[in-house]
C-alpha positions, 0 to 999 in steps of 0.5 A: 292313182295320181292326184284326185281333187273332188269338188262338191257344190251343193244346195242347202239341205241336199246332203251334199256335205254328208256326201263329201264326208263319205267320199273323203272317208272312202278315198282316205282324203282330207276334207276341206270345208269350214275347217279351211279357215282354221288351217289358214289361221294356224299357218298364218297366225291369224284369228280363225273366229274372226276369219269365219265371221266373213266366210261365204257371206257378202256384207252388202257394202260397195268396196273400192278396188285400187290396183285390183285390191279390195277393201272388203274383208269378205273378199280377202277371206275368200281369196285366202281360201282360194289361194290355199286351195291352189297351193294344195292343188299345185303341190300335187295334194289330193283332197275333197273340198266343199264349196269355196268356188272350188270347181272354178278356182281349180278348174285347170287342175287335171285331177279335179272332178267337180260335182254339184248336189241338189235335191227335191224341195220336200226332201230337203225341207224334211232333212233341214227340219230334222237336223235343225229341229225347225218347223217345215216353214222355218226349214224352207226359209232357212234353205232359201236364205242359205242358198241365196247367200251361197249364190251371191258369194259364188256369183260375186267371186266367179265368172260362172253362175252357181249351180250351172250344170256346165261348171260341173262334170256331174249334177246329182239329185240326192233325193232320187237315190238317197245319200248312201246310194248317191255316194256309191254311184259317185264312187263308181264314176270317180273310179272310172274317171281315174282309170280313164286318165 
């Protein structure tokens, strides 16, 4: 089959993470998401909990850059993850990755298939409300907060804009088919893409 890297960007509540898990299981590939920092910490003898406190967040503080180096822990943690993904990709490994600017960080890799998952607000609110046991208004607020953080993180670390369809091969509205049928459709696409290389 050759190298296969599936990058999943997603709106909060869209089921994007669940879709990534199902694709990883189908193709028997490792899934990199928040667990990425555990792997980095283990390999480099760092504290994973400390790293996680800076993951996919922005501290809102202006940091000086000297000779291209930043004093921001958030930027250091992001760069650690970007470098780790590049190392894995350059070593020819196949995997599924959720977020982490992976559609941009790995864009030059021929094995990459970049997907963005969004959804209709009502379905996303219902999903978040059920999963986190929140009222609809609390769920909507959490969605807004999480997506704002993802957008800031992405747009600070990448030249491209978060969720811009031009950064992805496919943009899927998971509300239209549901998670399982979206996964089936994506498998058909991925298999066709791999066969067409």
